[in-house]
NURO-661393 format. One record per residue (C-alpha): residue in one letter; x, y, z. Coordinates in steps of 0.1 Angstrom, whole numbers, plus 5000, padded with zeros to 4 digits. Example, Ala and Ser with C-alpha at 12.3 -4.5 7.8 and 13.67 -1.06 7.14 Angstrom:
2
a512349555078
s513749895071
end
This chain:
581
x309272438023
x308272748004
x310272967983
x312473208002
x310273507995
x307773578007
x308673408039
x305973148043
x306672858066
x308172538051
x305272308057
x302572548067
x301572288094
x300172368128
x301372228160
x300771848164
x297971698183
x298471778220
x296471648250
x294171948253
x291471928279
x289072118256
x288172098228
x288171718226
x291271528215
x289971448180
x290071818171
x293671838180
x294371538159
x292571698130
x294672008135
x297971808132
x297971818094
x296072148088
x293471998065
x290672248071
x288472088045
x288671758063
x288171928096
x285072088085
x283571748074
x284471578107
x281071528124
x282371218143
x285371178164
x288471018149
x289770708165
x293070738183
x296070638162
x296270278175
x292570218166
x291170058135
x290770258103
x287770498102
x285770258080
x286069988107
x285270218136
x282070188156
x279270428147
x278970748167
x276370748195
x272970898188
x272671268192
x270571238223
x273371058241
x276471258247
x279671098235
x281870978263
x284871188271
x288071048256
x290470888280
x293171098292
x296471028275
x299170858294
x301971068308
x304470928283
x302071008254
x301571358268
x305371418271
x305871288235
x303171508222
x304571808240
x308071748227
x306571718192
x304672038195
x307772228207
x309872078180
x307472178152
x307172528167
x310872568170
x311372438134
x308972698121
x310772978139
x314072858126
x312872828091
x311573188092
x314973308106
x316973118079
x314773278052
x315373618067
x319173558067
x318973448031
x317173758021
x319673978039
x322673808023
x321573807987
x321474187982
x324974217996
x326273937973
x324374017941
x323674387945
x320174527945
x319674457908
x320874097912
x318674057942
x315774177921
x316473937893
x316773637917
x313573747934
x311773717901
x312973357897
x312173267933
x308673427931
x307973227899
x309072897913
x307472977947
x303972997933
x304372637919
x306372507948
x303972617975
x301072447957
x302972117952
x304172127988
x300772188003
x299171917983
x301971667989
x302171718027
x298471748034
x297471468010
x299971208022
x299571308058
x295771258055
x296270918037
x298570758062
x296770898093
x293470758083
x294470388080
x295370128106
x298970108117
x299569788097
x298369968065
x300470278068
x303270168045
x300970058018
x298970388019
x302170578018
x303470387987
x300170427969
x299970807974
x303670857969
x303470717934
x300870967924
x302771257938
x305971147921
x304071147887
x302671487894
x306071617903
x307471507869
x304571657850
x304471987868
x308272037867
x308271967830
x305472207824
x307272467845
x310472427824
x308472467792
x306672787804
x309872947819
x310373157788
x306773277789
x306973377825
x310173567819
x308673747789
x305573837809
x307773987836
x309674177809
x312773997822
x313973767794
x317373737811
x315973517839
x314573257816
x317673037821
x317573047859
x313772977857
x314372667836
x316972547861
x314472607889
x312272347873
x314572087890
x313572237924
x309872187915
x310671817908
x312571767940
x310071947961
x307371737946
x309271427958
x310171567992
x306771698003
x305171348003
x307971228025
x307371498050
x303671428048
x304371068057
x306371178088
x303571418098
x300771158093
x302670918115
x303271188141
x306971168138
x307171538146
x310671548160
x312071398128
x309971628107
x311171928127
x314771808123
x314371808085
x312772148086
x315672298106
x318372118086
x316972198052
x316472568061
x320172588071
x321372388041
x319372588016
x320472928030
x324172818030
x323972647996
x322372947978
x324873187993
x327872967986
x326872887950
x326173247942
x329573347955
x331273067935
x329673167903
x330473527908
x334173447914
x334173237883
x332873527863
x329473377858
x325973497868
x325373517905
x321673477899
x322273147881
x324573047909
x321973117936
x319372897918
x321972627913
x322572637951
x318772607956
x318772297934
x321772147951
x320172177986
x316972017974
x318971737958
x320671657991
x317571668013
x315471417992
x317671117997
x318271208033
x314471208039
x314170868021
x316470708046
x313870788073
x310670718054
x311570448029
x309270388000
x306570198018
x305269868004
x302869757978
x299169717988
x295669857984
x295270038017
x294470408018
x292570617994
x292270517958
x293970727932
x290570877923
x289670957959
x293171107965
x292971317934
x289471437944
x290971557977
x293971717961
x292171907933
x290272167954
x293272207977
x295472277947
x293072527932
x292772717965
x296472707970
x297072837935
x294773137941
x296473207974
x299973197960
x298973407930
x297573657953
x300873677972
x302773747940
x300373937917
x301574287926
x305274177923
x304974027888
x302874307875
x305274567890
x308174397873
x306374397840
x305574767842
x309074847853
x310474657824
x308074837800
x309175167814
x312875097811
x312374987775
x310675317767
x313475507785
x316275297771
x317575227806
x318074847803
x316974557825
x319274637853
x317374957863
x314074747865
x315774477885
x317174737908
x313774877917
x312074537920
x314774447945
x313774747966
x310074627964
x311074277975
x312974418004
x309774598015
x307674288010
x309974088033
x308774288064
x305274358051
x304473988050
x305173938087
x301674008101
x300173748077
x302773498084
x302673518122
x298873518123
x298773168107
x298873038142
x295373178149
x293872968121
x295772658133
x294572678168
x291072828167
x289372708136
x289472328141
x287472428172
x285172628150
x284772338126
x283772108155
x281172348168
x279772368133
x279571988130
x277771978163
x275272248151
x276272468180
x275472808165
x276372998197
x279872838198
x280372898161
x279573268165
x281773288196
x284773118181
x284573328149
x284273658167
x287073558191
x289473468163
x288773778142
x289074008171
x292373848180
x293573888145
x292674258145
x294574318178
x297674128168
x297774268133
x297674618146
x300474538171
x302674398143
x301874668117
x302374968140
x306174948144
x306674818108
x304775098093
x305675368117
x309375288116
x309475178079
x312675338068
x314475238100
x313174878097
x314674858062
x317875028073
x318174778101
x318374488075
x319374618041
x322074828024
x321375198015
x320175117980
x317074957995
x316275148026
x316775488011
x314075417985
x311775168001
x310575338033
x307375488018
x306575158001
x306874958032
x304875208053
x301875158030
x302374788021
x302574678057
x299074808063
x297774628032
x299374308044
x297674358077
x294374358059
x295574048041
x296173878075
x292573958086
x291373828052
x293373508057
x291673448091
x288273508076
x288973278047
x290172998071
x286973038091
x284773018060
x286672698050
x285972548084
x282272618080
x281872428048
x282272748027
x285372628008
x284072747975
x283173087989
x286673118004
x288273017971
x286073257951
x286973537976
x290673477970
x290273467933
x288373787933
x291073947954
x293673847928
x291574017902
x291274337924
x294974357930
x295674297893
x293174567882
x294374817907
x298074777899
x297374777861
x295575117865
x297875287890
x301375167884
x301875247846
x300775607852
x303475677878
x306875827869
x309675567867
x311275517900
x310175477936
x306775637928
x305875317909
x306675117940
x304475327962
x301675317936
x301874937936
x301674927974
x298675167975
x296774967948
x297574637965
x296574758000
x293274907988
x292374587971
x293274378001
x291374608025
x288274578002
x288574208002
x288874188040
x285674388043
x283974148019
x285373848038
x283873998070
x280474028054
x280573668042
x281773538075
x279073728094
x276473558072
x277973218077
x278873228114
x276373488127
x279173728137
x282473878126
x283674138151
x282174408172
x281974738152
x283974918179
x286974688176
x288174798141
x287575168150
x289575138182
x292374938165
x292475188137
x292775478162
x295575298181
x297275218149
x297275568136
x298475708169
x301375458171
x302375518135
x302375898141
x304775848170
x306975618149
x307275858121
x308776118145
x311475888159
x314975958145
x317575698134
x319675618164
x321375298153
x320374938146
x320174848183
x317975148190
x315475038164
x314474748185
x313774988214
x311875228192
x309774938179
x308874838215
x307975208222
x305575218192
x304074898203
x303475028238
x301775338224
x299475108204
x298574908235
x298075218256
x295475348232
x293675018232
x293675018270
x292475378271
x289675308247
x288774998268
x289274768238
x291674568260
x290574538296
x290274318326
x288474038307
x291373998284
x293873988312
x291673728330
x291673518298
x295473538296
x295673438332
x293373148326
x295273028296
x298773058311
x298273058348
x297972788374
x294572668362
x295972598327
x298972408342
x296672198364
x294472118333
end
């Protein structure tokens, strides 16, 4: 339920708890609401959903006596969990696709300059929305999943009241600060749409706890249905309202935000019909306990979302300053920021798709840490980071190598003709960001939450410093976009290296030194091939992307980075043995 750009998944939730044979089932349960801080504190198994609240559970056995293996789930429970997992996964894919469609429609409806202006609004509201959504979903999911079944309604009502109050306060503050945000971005003409977007903040603040309640009760199919339905509704509503406003001679940017508000206003009462408002009671965490959980989560999410948008806001500011000096007007700055947003759409893909690595692997890492199994901690950390390197390279190679073709596949000429060089650089920077995200998630799972938050905050400062030095010195035009991409990418690469050092200290390992070298060589070879491929049409771009990916994989095989052990691991995970398990 994030803002449409960058394309972050709606709920940022992993797959629900499934009946994994290993690690134990409590780790899968912890994974169901993506609370890494709670995961890292879980030294004892959680009771199954039908058991008493944790405070009433029997103490864990002594360390000398191994805990009994959890009973195997019933076939019906396994089927239900499997359906839930598929539903959530499908919903995430659909939400990403709807977001892509929305981003492809807006430049054609509003023009590149209108697309740039609406992107400034969506980026501003997205920073706040993503924080309020993460705290709402994770906080309420945690509250309702940690009490006995009879107390779920009371825990839900208690936490919902706090989140509703926070939604009112945060949305009012956003409306008051809308003018300041617009002025900082050197885009005073978007102040009105930004104030209107405060209504989205309010509605998201009410909707996120409702989704959290569904997640905490493991009503995954219902949650997925809302994800899919809202994604479609929002995309259609934004496009329809933008078109209606344009035909009425009004601002299409204002119309798009009005459509955003309308979609959110529809989904909230629909969700209430499935969750209700709970009932009065004292079950669940106290307001103080709940706030204590939310605060560090909100701080870390704020840093993360600022990091996602720092280069964008600073670039819009410097573009606005340049147009003022050249007497070109706001439209020229909006036009170029629209090109940059188009490049960001594809550059963010590696980070977005690698979220699944953190969802699956690091609850296991947290459990190994809780059990003081240093060997397992090191193994899980190195496995996750190596996987992130391999997958990041596979995703970045075709995006960077075919950058102008990738943009031409999706956007009109005003974007692809000026954004290719920017995407080629920025995709590599976002690849570094994906590795940084995996390292930060691992640090969080190892009780290094403050270290991870400090790393993210430092990265925000690095990006801001680099952009502030490099961008204003460039000539007005696409050169400013490329400078922003270079500064951002260097800052993210530096932070990824720092994250690797910190994770090595915490886990005893990061990744074998040969892996980055081999991945880098494969990436360079694949990009070199991609830059030589001509434009043969939109359908051919898909084939060219596959070819570039195959070059990347071939180099990895030739350098023995990918070998028989990897194939054996895949066979074990997806072959007959996995099905029997």
